[in-house]
C-alpha positions as CSV (number, residue, x, y, z in Angstrom):
1,M,12.5,30.0,31.4
2,T,15.1,27.7,32.9
3,T,17.5,25.6,30.8
4,L,15.8,22.5,32.1
5,T,12.4,23.8,31.0
6,R,13.7,24.7,27.6
7,R,15.2,21.3,27.2
8,T,12.0,19.6,28.2
9,D,10.0,21.7,25.7
10,T,12.5,20.8,23.0
11,L,12.3,17.1,23.8
12,T,8.5,17.2,23.8
13,R,8.4,19.0,20.5
14,D,10.9,16.6,18.9
15,A,9.1,13.5,20.3
16,L,5.8,14.8,18.8
17,A,7.5,15.7,15.5
18,V,8.5,12.1,14.8
19,L,5.0,10.6,15.2
20,Q,2.6,10.0,12.4
21,P,-0.8,9.3,14.1
22,G,-4.2,8.7,12.7
23,F,-7.6,9.7,13.9
24,V,-11.3,8.9,13.5
25,G,-13.6,11.2,11.5
26,T,-13.8,13.3,8.4
27,S,-12.7,16.4,10.2
28,A,-9.8,16.9,12.5
29,P,-10.6,16.4,16.2
30,E,-9.7,19.1,18.8
31,W,-6.9,16.9,20.3
32,L,-5.2,16.5,17.0
33,L,-5.2,20.2,16.2
34,R,-3.8,20.9,19.7
35,R,-1.0,18.4,19.3
36,I,-0.1,20.0,15.9
37,G,0.2,23.3,17.6
38,E,2.5,21.7,20.2
39,G,4.9,20.2,17.7
40,L,3.2,17.3,15.8
41,H,4.4,17.5,12.2
42,S,2.6,14.5,10.5
43,V,-0.8,13.0,10.3
44,G,-1.8,9.7,8.6
45,L,-5.1,9.4,6.7
46,F,-7.1,6.2,6.2
47,G,-10.3,5.3,4.4
48,R,-12.3,6.2,7.4
49,N,-11.2,9.9,7.1
50,I,-12.2,10.3,3.4
51,H,-15.7,10.8,1.9
52,T,-15.2,13.1,-1.1
53,P,-12.3,15.0,-2.6
54,E,-13.9,18.3,-1.5
55,Q,-14.2,17.0,2.1
56,L,-10.6,15.8,2.0
57,A,-9.4,19.2,0.8
58,A,-11.2,20.9,3.6
59,L,-9.7,18.5,6.1
60,T,-6.2,19.1,5.0
61,A,-6.8,22.8,4.9
62,Q,-7.9,22.5,8.5
63,L,-4.7,20.8,9.5
64,R,-2.5,23.3,7.6
65,A,-4.3,26.2,9.4
66,E,-2.5,24.9,12.5
67,R,0.9,24.2,10.8
68,D,1.7,25.1,7.2
69,G,4.4,22.4,6.8
70,V,2.5,19.5,8.3
71,L,2.9,16.2,6.4
72,V,-0.4,14.7,5.5
73,A,0.3,11.0,4.6
74,I,-1.8,8.4,3.0
75,D,-1.6,4.8,1.9
76,E,-2.7,5.3,-1.7
77,E,-1.0,2.7,-3.9
78,G,-3.8,2.6,-6.5
79,G,-5.0,-0.8,-7.5
80,D,-6.2,-3.0,-4.6
81,V,-4.9,-0.6,-1.9
82,T,-6.8,2.7,-2.2
83,R,-7.9,5.2,0.4
84,L,-9.1,8.0,-2.0
85,E,-11.7,5.6,-3.5
86,V,-12.0,3.1,-0.7
87,R,-15.8,2.8,-1.2
88,T,-15.8,2.5,-5.0
89,G,-12.5,0.9,-6.0
90,S,-9.6,2.7,-7.6
91,S,-9.5,4.5,-10.9
92,F,-5.9,3.3,-11.2
93,P,-4.6,-0.2,-11.7
94,G,-2.0,-1.3,-9.2
95,N,1.6,-2.1,-9.5
96,H,1.2,-5.7,-10.8
97,A,-0.9,-4.4,-13.7
98,L,1.7,-1.8,-14.5
99,G,4.4,-4.4,-14.4
100,A,2.5,-6.6,-16.7
101,V,2.4,-3.8,-19.3
102,D,6.0,-3.1,-18.6
103,D,6.0,0.5,-20.0
104,A,8.0,2.6,-17.6
105,D,6.6,5.8,-19.2
106,L,3.1,4.6,-18.5
107,T,4.0,3.9,-14.9
108,H,5.5,7.4,-14.6
109,D,2.3,9.0,-16.0
110,V,-0.1,6.9,-13.9
111,A,1.9,7.9,-10.7
112,A,2.0,11.5,-11.8
113,E,-1.8,11.6,-12.3
114,L,-2.3,9.9,-9.0
115,G,0.0,12.4,-7.4
116,R,-1.9,15.3,-9.0
117,R,-5.1,14.1,-7.5
118,L,-3.5,13.7,-4.1
119,A,-1.9,17.2,-4.3
120,A,-5.2,18.7,-5.3
121,C,-6.7,17.3,-2.0
122,G,-3.8,18.6,0.1
123,V,-2.1,15.2,0.6
124,N,1.7,15.6,0.3
125,L,3.2,12.2,1.4
126,N,2.2,8.9,-0.1
127,W,3.2,5.6,1.5
128,A,4.0,4.2,-1.9
129,P,5.2,2.6,-4.1
130,S,5.8,-1.0,-3.0
131,A,9.3,-2.0,-4.2
132,D,8.9,-5.5,-3.0
133,V,9.9,-8.3,-5.4
134,N,7.1,-10.8,-5.2
135,S,9.4,-13.9,-5.3
136,D,7.0,-16.1,-3.1
137,P,3.8,-16.8,-5.1
138,G,2.1,-17.6,-1.8
139,N,2.8,-14.2,-0.3
140,P,-0.4,-13.2,1.6
141,V,0.2,-9.5,1.9
142,I,2.2,-8.3,-1.2
143,G,1.0,-10.1,-4.3
144,V,-0.5,-7.7,-6.8
145,R,0.9,-4.8,-4.8
146,S,4.3,-5.7,-6.3
147,F,5.3,-4.8,-9.9
148,G,6.3,-8.5,-10.3
149,A,8.6,-11.3,-9.5
150,E,11.6,-10.2,-11.6
151,T,14.1,-7.8,-9.9
152,A,15.0,-5.6,-12.9
153,L,11.4,-5.1,-13.8
154,V,10.5,-4.1,-10.2
155,A,13.5,-1.7,-10.1
156,R,12.7,0.2,-13.3
157,H,9.0,0.6,-12.4
158,T,9.7,1.6,-8.9
159,A,12.0,4.4,-10.1
160,A,9.4,5.5,-12.7
161,Y,6.7,5.6,-10.1
162,V,8.8,7.7,-7.7
163,R,9.7,10.2,-10.4
164,G,6.1,10.5,-11.5
165,L,4.6,10.9,-8.1
166,Q,7.1,13.4,-7.0
167,S,6.8,15.4,-10.2
168,S,3.3,16.3,-8.8
169,G,4.8,17.6,-5.5
170,V,3.8,14.5,-3.5
171,A,6.7,12.8,-1.6
172,A,7.1,9.1,-2.3
173,C,7.7,6.7,0.5
174,T,9.2,3.5,-1.1
175,K,8.4,0.3,0.9
176,H,8.9,-2.2,2.5
177,F,12.6,-2.0,3.2
178,P,14.6,-4.2,2.8
179,G,11.9,-6.2,0.9
180,H,8.7,-8.0,1.9
181,G,8.3,-10.1,-1.2
182,D,9.7,-13.4,-0.1
183,T,7.4,-13.9,2.9
184,N,4.5,-16.2,3.5
185,V,3.4,-14.5,6.7
186,D,1.4,-11.2,6.9
187,S,3.3,-8.8,9.3
188,H,-0.1,-7.4,10.4
189,H,-0.6,-10.7,12.2
190,A,2.9,-12.1,13.1
191,L,6.6,-11.6,12.5
192,P,7.7,-12.9,9.0
193,R,11.2,-14.3,8.6
194,I,13.3,-14.4,5.4
195,D,16.0,-17.0,5.5
196,V,18.2,-16.2,2.5
197,T,21.9,-15.1,2.2
198,V,23.1,-11.6,2.1
199,D,24.1,-12.1,-1.5
200,V,20.5,-13.0,-2.4
201,L,19.2,-10.0,-0.5
202,R,21.6,-7.6,-2.3
203,E,20.9,-9.0,-5.8
204,R,17.1,-9.4,-5.4
205,E,15.5,-7.4,-2.6
206,L,17.8,-4.3,-2.5
207,E,18.0,-3.4,-6.2
208,P,14.5,-1.8,-6.4
209,F,15.4,0.3,-3.4
210,R,18.7,1.3,-5.0
211,A,16.7,2.4,-8.0
212,A,14.3,4.4,-5.8
213,I,17.1,6.2,-4.0
214,A,18.7,7.0,-7.4
215,A,15.4,8.4,-8.5
216,G,15.3,10.7,-5.5
217,T,12.6,9.1,-3.3
218,K,12.0,11.4,-0.4
219,A,11.1,8.6,2.1
220,V,11.6,4.9,2.6
221,M,9.3,2.7,4.8
222,S,10.8,-0.1,6.9
223,A,9.4,-3.6,7.0
224,H,8.6,-5.6,10.2
225,I,10.5,-8.6,9.0
226,L,13.3,-10.6,10.5
227,L,16.3,-11.2,8.2
228,P,18.8,-13.4,10.1
229,A,21.5,-12.8,7.5
230,L,21.5,-9.1,8.4
231,D,20.3,-9.2,12.1
232,T,19.5,-12.3,14.0
233,D,17.7,-10.5,16.8
234,R,15.7,-7.6,15.6
235,P,13.3,-7.0,12.7
236,A,14.3,-4.4,10.2
237,T,12.2,-1.6,11.7
238,L,14.1,-2.0,15.0
239,S,17.6,-2.9,13.6
240,R,20.4,-0.4,13.6
241,R,22.4,-2.7,11.3
242,I,19.6,-2.5,8.7
243,L,18.3,1.0,9.0
244,T,21.5,2.8,9.7
245,G,24.2,0.4,8.5
246,L,22.5,-0.8,5.3
247,L,20.0,1.9,4.3
248,R,21.9,5.0,5.4
249,E,25.5,4.1,5.2
250,E,25.7,1.5,2.4
251,L,22.9,2.6,0.1
252,G,23.5,6.3,0.9
253,F,19.8,7.2,1.6
254,D,19.6,10.6,3.3
255,G,15.8,11.1,3.3
256,L,13.1,10.2,5.8
257,I,12.8,6.7,7.2
258,V,9.3,5.9,8.1
259,T,8.2,2.8,10.0
260,D,5.4,0.6,8.9
261,G,2.4,0.7,11.3
262,M,3.7,0.1,14.8
263,E,0.4,-1.4,16.0
264,M,0.9,-4.4,13.6
265,Q,1.4,-7.6,15.5
266,A,4.9,-8.2,14.2
267,I,5.9,-5.3,16.6
268,A,3.0,-4.8,19.0
269,A,3.0,-8.5,20.1
270,T,6.7,-8.8,20.4
271,H,8.0,-5.5,21.7
272,G,4.9,-3.3,22.3
273,I,4.4,0.0,20.5
274,E,6.1,2.2,23.1
275,R,9.2,0.1,23.4
276,G,9.1,-0.6,19.7
277,S,9.0,3.1,18.9
278,V,12.0,3.9,21.1
279,L,14.0,1.1,19.5
280,A,13.0,2.2,16.0
281,I,14.1,5.8,16.5
282,A,17.3,4.5,18.1
283,A,17.9,2.2,15.1
284,G,17.6,5.1,12.6
285,A,14.0,5.5,11.9
286,D,12.7,9.1,11.7
287,A,9.0,8.8,11.8
288,I,6.7,6.4,13.7
289,C,3.7,5.4,11.7
290,V,0.8,4.6,14.1
291,G,-2.9,5.1,13.6
292,G,-4.3,2.4,11.4
293,G,-5.7,0.7,14.4
294,L,-4.8,3.1,17.2
295,A,-6.3,6.5,16.5
296,D,-6.6,8.6,19.7
297,D,-4.8,11.2,21.8
298,D,-3.9,8.6,24.4
299,T,-1.7,6.8,21.8
300,V,0.1,10.0,20.9
301,V,0.8,10.9,24.5
302,R,2.0,7.4,25.4
303,L,4.5,7.4,22.5
304,R,5.6,11.0,23.1
305,D,6.3,10.3,26.8
306,A,8.0,7.0,26.0
307,L,10.5,8.8,23.7
308,V,11.1,11.6,26.2
309,A,11.7,9.1,29.0
310,A,14.1,7.1,26.8
311,V,16.2,10.2,26.2
312,R,16.2,11.1,29.9
313,S,17.3,7.6,30.8
314,G,20.1,7.6,28.3
315,E,18.6,4.8,26.2
316,L,17.9,7.0,23.3
317,P,20.5,9.7,22.4
318,E,19.0,13.2,22.4
319,E,20.8,14.0,19.2
320,R,19.2,11.0,17.4
321,L,15.7,12.2,18.3
322,A,16.6,15.7,17.3
323,D,18.0,14.4,13.9
324,A,14.8,12.4,13.3
325,A,12.6,15.4,14.0
326,A,14.7,17.6,11.8
327,R,14.3,15.2,8.9
328,V,10.5,15.3,9.3
329,R,10.5,19.1,9.3
330,A,12.8,19.2,6.3
331,L,10.4,17.0,4.3
332,G,7.5,19.3,5.3
333,E,9.5,22.2,3.9
334,W,10.1,20.3,0.6
335,T,6.4,19.6,0.2
336,A,5.5,23.3,0.8
337,A,7.9,24.4,-1.9
338,P,6.6,25.0,-5.5
339,V,8.0,21.8,-7.0
340,R,4.8,20.6,-8.7
341,A,4.9,20.2,-12.4
342,E,2.2,21.9,-14.4
343,R,0.3,19.2,-16.4
344,A,-3.1,18.7,-17.7
345,P,-5.3,16.1,-16.0
346,Q,-5.3,12.6,-17.5
347,P,-8.7,11.3,-16.2
348,D,-8.7,8.2,-18.3
349,I,-5.1,7.1,-18.0
350,G,-6.0,4.5,-15.3
351,L,-8.5,2.7,-17.6
352,V,-6.1,2.9,-20.5
353,A,-3.4,1.2,-18.4
354,A,-5.9,-1.4,-17.1
355,R,-6.9,-2.3,-20.6
356,R,-3.3,-2.7,-21.6
357,A,-2.6,-5.0,-18.6
358,L,-5.2,-7.6,-19.6
359,K,-4.1,-11.0,-20.8
360,V,-6.7,-13.1,-22.4
361,T,-6.2,-16.8,-23.2
362,G,-8.5,-19.5,-24.5
363,K,-11.5,-19.2,-26.8
364,R,-13.2,-15.9,-26.8
365,E,-17.0,-15.7,-27.4
366,A,-18.6,-12.4,-26.5
367,L,-21.4,-12.4,-23.9
368,T,-24.5,-11.0,-25.5
369,S,-27.2,-12.1,-23.0
370,P,-27.5,-12.0,-19.2
371,A,-24.8,-14.1,-17.5
372,Y,-24.2,-15.2,-13.9
373,V,-21.2,-13.8,-12.1
374,A,-19.9,-16.0,-9.3
375,A,-17.3,-14.2,-7.2
376,F,-15.1,-16.5,-5.1
377,T,-14.1,-14.1,-2.4
378,P,-11.2,-14.7,0.0
379,M,-10.6,-12.8,3.2
380,A,-8.9,-9.6,2.2
381,N,-5.7,-8.7,4.0
382,I,-5.7,-5.6,6.3
383,A,-3.7,-3.5,3.8
384,V,-6.3,-3.9,1.2
385,G,-9.2,-3.7,3.6
386,H,-12.6,-5.4,3.6
387,E,-14.8,-2.4,2.5
388,T,-13.4,-1.8,-1.0
389,P,-15.6,-3.5,-3.7
390,W,-14.0,-5.5,-6.4
391,G,-14.9,-7.8,-9.3
392,V,-16.7,-7.5,-12.6
393,A,-20.4,-7.9,-11.5
394,A,-21.3,-4.2,-11.4
395,E,-20.0,-3.5,-14.9
396,L,-21.4,-6.7,-16.4
397,T,-24.8,-6.0,-14.9
398,R,-24.7,-2.5,-16.5
399,R,-23.8,-3.9,-19.8
400,L,-26.1,-7.0,-19.7
401,P,-29.2,-6.2,-17.7
402,G,-30.6,-9.2,-16.0
403,T,-27.1,-10.6,-15.1
404,G,-27.2,-12.4,-11.8
405,T,-24.5,-12.3,-9.1
406,G,-23.4,-14.3,-6.2
407,T,-20.6,-14.1,-3.7
408,Y,-19.0,-17.4,-2.4
409,G,-16.5,-18.1,0.3
410,E,-14.7,-21.1,1.7
411,G,-16.9,-24.2,1.8
412,V,-18.7,-23.4,-1.5
413,S,-19.6,-26.2,-3.8
414,A,-19.9,-26.1,-7.6
415,D,-23.5,-27.3,-7.2
416,E,-24.4,-24.1,-5.4
417,V,-23.1,-22.0,-8.3
418,L,-24.7,-24.2,-10.9
419,A,-28.1,-24.1,-9.2
420,A,-28.0,-20.3,-9.0
421,A,-26.8,-19.8,-12.6
422,G,-29.3,-22.0,-14.2
423,E,-28.9,-21.9,-18.0
424,R,-27.0,-18.6,-18.0
425,R,-23.3,-18.5,-19.0
426,I,-21.1,-18.4,-15.9
427,V,-18.4,-15.9,-15.2
428,A,-16.2,-17.1,-12.3
429,V,-14.3,-14.3,-10.7
430,V,-11.3,-15.4,-8.5
431,R,-8.5,-13.6,-6.6
432,D,-5.3,-15.5,-6.2
433,A,-6.9,-18.9,-6.8
434,H,-3.5,-20.5,-6.4
435,R,-3.3,-19.4,-2.8
436,H,-6.7,-20.8,-1.8
437,A,-7.2,-24.6,-2.1
438,W,-11.0,-24.2,-1.6
439,M,-11.2,-21.7,-4.4
440,S,-9.1,-23.7,-6.8
441,A,-11.1,-26.9,-6.1
442,A,-14.5,-25.2,-6.6
443,L,-13.3,-23.7,-9.8
444,D,-12.1,-27.1,-11.1
445,A,-15.4,-28.7,-10.3
446,L,-17.3,-25.8,-11.9
447,L,-15.2,-26.1,-15.1
448,A,-15.7,-29.8,-15.2
449,A,-19.5,-29.3,-15.2
450,R,-19.6,-26.2,-17.4
451,P,-16.5,-26.1,-19.6
452,D,-17.7,-22.8,-21.2
453,T,-17.3,-20.9,-17.9
454,A,-15.3,-17.7,-18.3
455,V,-12.7,-17.1,-15.6
456,V,-11.5,-13.7,-14.5
457,E,-8.4,-13.9,-12.3
458,M,-8.0,-10.6,-10.4
459,G,-5.0,-11.6,-8.4
460,V,-1.6,-12.9,-9.4
461,P,-2.2,-15.3,-12.3
462,Q,-0.7,-18.7,-12.4
463,S,-0.2,-21.3,-15.2
464,P,-1.9,-23.0,-16.7
465,P,-4.8,-20.6,-17.3
466,R,-8.3,-22.1,-16.9
467,G,-11.6,-21.0,-18.4
468,T,-13.2,-20.1,-21.7
469,P,-11.7,-17.6,-21.9
470,H,-9.3,-16.9,-19.0
471,V,-8.9,-13.2,-18.4
472,A,-6.0,-12.1,-16.2
473,T,-6.4,-8.5,-14.9
474,H,-3.3,-8.4,-12.7
475,G,-5.3,-6.6,-9.9
476,A,-8.7,-6.0,-8.5
477,A,-9.1,-2.2,-9.0
478,R,-12.4,-1.0,-10.3
479,V,-10.8,-0.1,-13.6
480,C,-9.4,-3.6,-13.9
481,G,-13.0,-4.9,-13.5
482,T,-14.2,-2.5,-16.2
483,A,-11.5,-3.6,-18.6
484,A,-12.4,-7.2,-18.1
485,A,-16.1,-6.6,-18.6
486,E,-15.3,-4.9,-21.8
487,V,-13.3,-7.9,-23.1
488,L,-16.1,-10.3,-22.1
489,T,-18.8,-8.4,-23.9
490,E,-17.0,-7.3,-27.0
491,A,-16.3,-9.5,-29.9
């Protein structure tokens, strides 16, 4: 084998090693297994890949039969963003509910149990937790995925979550660096911009990431956001000043830097995924997340070849690609080591946490007869997904047979709901009513006509609360709906 051939093989293996692709199906396709054999070290899983825990365990075993140290990553935040329970809703409340309780030990234990379940299925890298400070109430993509709007609270719960998750042998990937909370644009659709000073960024956005690094987070995910105070030209994912200068050198993070999905429009529509991937690795990223929307061998080959070509042209230093690949392999070795804590399952901890997160205001009068549940349903963001059920209808129907249900979107009138409800007590279920003028207007009209309407807010609650009573769940996970139904039906 010539020196040139060996160098080409090394470049190809390193280029494959830094990719985290997805695929379609509940078993690994032949092309994916072949690429793992050639050097691919990571695979990303999504809801489309998961049917049951047993099937998922078989899938991850199939991947590991090709490479023992493969990283199997998932976006399992719990709460609104679930992949393990994408068709039923999560057994765990999300970050906002945990922040509302503000018990760091509980957050640790919830993350540990979530990690235990992931590890049992063979998943060893979780793209969580969100360390974003939700400072903009109108944020369309973070919201209840954040522990809250107060920096110190977010920092302590981020650290607790990281420690809990990693105690189960699952690597945490804290996101979205350097902070996606002060945005009013969803980076799945366009490039958000945060116009604040460096001092504000350091005091507000960066503190939770400092806490995560101190807690030992194995990975950090970059955000596709433009922060002119740090870099006027490139979003964080593509910025050497931010990934290398700030995250590596100033904050001292020495673990794996993972990009957010490169097919998101903030990157794909501005730089393209091939060019964006080269720029991200050159900036200091180690792993390219791609596969939420692009999930085929062609994507892997395109990105592999773009990285190899960039090294050969001198645009991407060979040692930078080699360093990134080495970090991916090192994390694979960590996940293969026996670091998992032995602990008994805590199957009910999610419901316990959801109950503690409830905030009930206004007059309480238990429902004892069939009600009518009106779910005001906004368009879900891509991170949450459209297929995951939410609300209180299923649990209330189980508790009060004969309860009616209706789903309403933009353009609904209170008269429609009143006609469907008849004489039954109305339970209006909303999600971030403050962000949707149509929802807030319909709720006001409904309450004017039927002041005894109970309101369940399953997004970020705002003041003043409306409804008799008003139940804030701080998230739309299945367990949050169960906890709310309990409150509504119990005196």
